N, C-alpha and C positions, 0 to 999 in steps of 0.2 A: 409511421413517423416521418416528418419532413427533415431533409438534410439541413444542417445549419448553414447560415450565410457568413462564411469567412472565419468562423471560430476554429480554434485548434485544440485538440486533445493531446495532452502531454502525459504519457504513461511512464511512471517512474519504476524502473525495473532493475535497479542496481544492487539491491540487497542480496545477501547470501542465504537468508533463512536458516540460521545456525540452529535455531530451536527445533528444526526438523531433521537434525542429524539422527541416525546415520544415512537416511535417504538423501538429504540435502548435502551436497559436498561443494568444494570450491569449483570443481569442474561441471557441476550439475546443480545449480541453485534452486531454491523453492519454486520460483516462478516457472521453471522448466520441468517441474515434476508433474506427473499425472496422478495427483493425490486422490482425485474424485472424478471418475468418468474417463473417457477416452482422450479428452483434450487437456493440454497443460493449462495451468492457471493463467498464463499470459494469453494463450489462445482464447480462453473463455472471455477474458477482458476485451480483446480486440473484436471478438464476435459480437459483443454488446455494442461496442462503439461504432462499428461500421454501419449500424442502422441509422445513425444521425450525423456522423462526421464523414466527409469525403476522405478517401484513403490518403490523398495527398496532404490532408490536414491532420494526420495522426503522427505524432513524433514519439519515439521510444528512446528513453535515456537509460543506459545500462552500463555495466563495467566493460572496459575494453575487451576483457577475456570472453565476454558473452556475446559480443557483436556478431561473430560468425554464425553461432548456432541460432540466434534469434533472427538474423537475416534469412537463414535457411528455413526456419519454421514459419516466418511471416513474409514469405517471398512476394506476396501481393502488395506489400508496401514499397514505396520508393526506398532503395537501399541507403541513400544518404539521409533518410529520415530516422535511421536507427543510429543514435549517437553513442559513442563509447567514451566513458570517463576514464582517464588514466589511473585514478585512484579514488576510492569512495570518500566523500566528504558529507554524507547525509543529504537530506532532501532540499535544503535551502540552495546550495550550489547546483544541485541537480535542476531545480526550477530555473535558476539564473541562466544556466548554459542552454536550456531549452528555449527560454525567452529570447536569448541572444541569437539563436539560430533562426527562430521565427522572424525576428526583425530583419534578417538578411534575405528572407525569401517571400515575405508576405506583401502582397500589393496594398493591403490595408495598413496604414502606419500604426494603428493602435487596435489590433484585434483582441477579442476576448479569448482568454486561455483557460482551459479546464485541466487541472492537475489531478491525477488519480493514481493510486498504486496499481501494480500489475497482478496482485495476488489475493484479491477479494473474491468471496463467494456471494453472488447475488442471484437468488432464485426468482424473485419477482421482477423480471426484466422490464415489462411494460411500465409499471409504476416508477421504476428506477429511471428509465429514459424520459418519462414525463417530468420528473424532478430535474433532471439534467437540462432539458430544454427550457424549463421555467427559470432555472438558476442562471443559465446563459443570458436570458432575456433581462433579468433583473441586474446582473452584473454590468450588462451593456448599458442599460438605461440610467442606472444610478452612479456608475463609476466607482462603486465600492466593492469590497471583497466579500464574496458570498461563500459560505461553506454548507455542506450537507450535514445536518444533525440527525442521528438515528436513536430511536427510543431504546434506552438501556434495559436489558433483561436481567442483569445481575450486577452487583457492586464490584466490577472488575477494576483492579488498580493499574492495569496496563494500558488503559485508554485515557484520552483526554475528555473532559466534561465541559459543556457550554451551558450556562444559565440563560434561559430564554426571557426576553423582556417583552415589551408591547409589540402587538402585531403591526405589520407594515401594510398599507393599502396597496394592493397590486391587482391586476386583472387576470392573474394566473390561477389555475386550480390549486397549485401548491401554496401553502401558508408560509409566509416569511415573517421573521421576528428580529427585533434588535437583539444583539448579544449584550448581556449584563456581566459578562466575565467568562474567562476561559482558563481552565486549569488542566495542565497535563500531568497524567499519572499521579493522582492524589493518593493519600493514605487510605487504608481500608475504611476507617471511620468516616472520613469525608466522602468516599465513594458511596458508602451505605446511605449517608444523608442525602446525597445527590439523587440516588434512585428513589428514595422514600418520598421526597418532596414533589416529584412529578414535574419539576420545572427545569430539569436538566436533560440534555441530550448527549449521546456519545459523539465525539469527533470522528467522523467517518474517514478523515484524511483526504476528502475530495473537496477541492477549492476552485473557485471561478473568479477571475478578475481580468480587467484590461491589462495589457502589457505595461501601460503607463502607471497603473495603480501598483503593480508589483515593483516597478522601478522606483517609485516614490517610497514605498514601504522599506525597501532595501536601503535607500538613501537616508531615511529617517532613523532606522534602527540598526542596520548592519552595513555601514559605509564601505567596508572592505569588499563585501559581496556586490554592492552597487558598482564599484570600480571594476571588479572581476567581470561583471555582466557587460559593462561598456567595452572593455578590451576584447572580450570574447566575441562580441558582436562585430567589431571591426575585423577580426581575424576570419570570422565566417563570411563576411562580405568579400574577403580576398581569396577564400578557398573553401571548397565544400567540406573538406576534412582537415581542418587546421590542427596542429599540435598544440595542445593546451596544457601540457604537463607542467611547464614552469608556473603557470597561473594557479593550478590546483595545489602545487606544493606550498604556496603561500597562505592557503586557507586552513582554518580550523573547522572540524566537523560541527555542524549545527543543523537542526531540523527546521522546516518551515514553521512548525508549531512554536518552538522556542524563539526563532528569529523574528517572526512577524505576528502570528495569531494571538499570542498571549499579550502583545503590546498594542496592536492596533485598536483604535477607539471606536471605529464605525463599522464593525463587522456585522454582517447580516447572516442569519441562520435560516436555512430551508428546513422546515419541520417535516421530516420524511417518515414514512411508515411502510417501508418495504423490507423484506427479509435481507439481512446483511450480516456478514461475518468476515473478519479480516484474517481468519485462519492463522493465528499467531503462534501456536504451539500444538503439540500432539493432542492435548486435551480438547482442542477445537473440533476434533473429529466427532465428539459427542453431539455437536450441533448439526452434523451432516449425515450421520449413519445411525439408523435405528438400533437401539441395544437389544440384546437377547433377553431371555427370561431372567438371567442373573445380573442384568444391567451391564453386560460386557459389550463393548463396541469392537467388532472383529472384522478385519479386512484380510482375507487369506485363509489358510487352513489351520484350524485350532481344535483341540480337544482338551477338556478340563474337568477336574473334579473339585467341587467346593471352590470354585473360582468366581469372584464377584467384583463388580465395579472396576473392571480393568479395560484398558485400551490396548488391543493386540493387532499389530500390523505385520503382515508377511506376504507370502505368495502362495499360489495353489500347489506348488511343488515341494514345499518344505513345511512339515508339521511342527507347530508350536504346541507343546503339551504342558499343562500347568496343573498343580495340585495344591490346594490350601493356600491360595494367595488372594489378596484383596487390594484394590486401589493402586494398581501398578500400571505403568506404560511399558509395553514390551514391543520393540520394533526389530525385526530381523532383516538383514540384507546379506548379500553374498559374502562380504568380508568383515562385517561388524554387526554386533547385536547390542541394543540398548535395553537396560532394565532400570527403571527408576520409579519412585513414588509419583503418583499422579499430582500430588500436591507440590512437587518439586520440578514439574515440567519446564518452568521458565528457566531453571538453572542448567538446562542442557547446553545453553550458550556458553556458560562458564566452563563446562566440560570440554567443549570444542576448543576453547582458548587454551585449556590445559594441555590438550593433545597437540595443538600447534606449537607449544613451547617445548615439547620433548622430541628430540630428533628421531628417536626410534618409533614414535607414534604419529608424527606429522603426516605420514603418507595416508592416514585414515581420514584426514580432514577434507 
């Protein structure tokens, strides 16, 4: 793969991954977990990106509390390229602060920016990198916003769906299409229809755009974030690590999807066909680990009788034993154990919020 010419990769790593409790904690969020293999999720992300982005052109935006461990983990990146947000305000402010920082350091006044989460699992690395290179090229030449669309494998309601329109003529191996509409987290009935018609893609959460295109979209749809971006840029020009706390306190949480992608009229979709998973909850482990003969996905030491369709996560020093159970998620850590219905795995986030609200239990968050 060729290195990109001046483009920047923005890795969004501020989330806590509450649905992966009890392994994911305030002090050790999902992107720093070794859920699969010997590398953390953020290390796997950076390993892919360094094939085509110069290390000086990779920016990580995270929570202030995670800056030190991420700088230690990713010591090969410039330390000032790992930016801490004083408080989480979702991915739109995250993108704005990254773009503001890039404006202060880039010799190119209008570079292409690639925004992507820190916690995806992508096994087909070469096809992924080809789509990234092609998307950077199309975003640069068209001046429009490009997103990667992934073929849906199930009617999941936690993803966004993009309807594909006519193909766009490009010289790239990747097929690009106009977007005919974007819908974030639809109902089950709508998700089923989107999968059945073959005309929809999942929103991968990976976006490409010139800095000016992002600035214009913020100005058009969320002027407060446009103002935040402008002020933050001035502060980055004056200091490598400015205090942005007062600016963040004025913002309401909003994602890039809701702030821009659902509203922009000229969105381009890269029709991708690589293996992709955003590992959103414990049930995502089914996509990564082969089940046993009873359709149990097991990581760690387990023995069971009449145990079926379960996801069981522990370690090699602690036996998890089960009898006559079905369709459960069981996760063991040193100080907490989770047992829930697999159908309710998304509600683990609600449980974490409950724990945080109770003084005697908040230490487990």
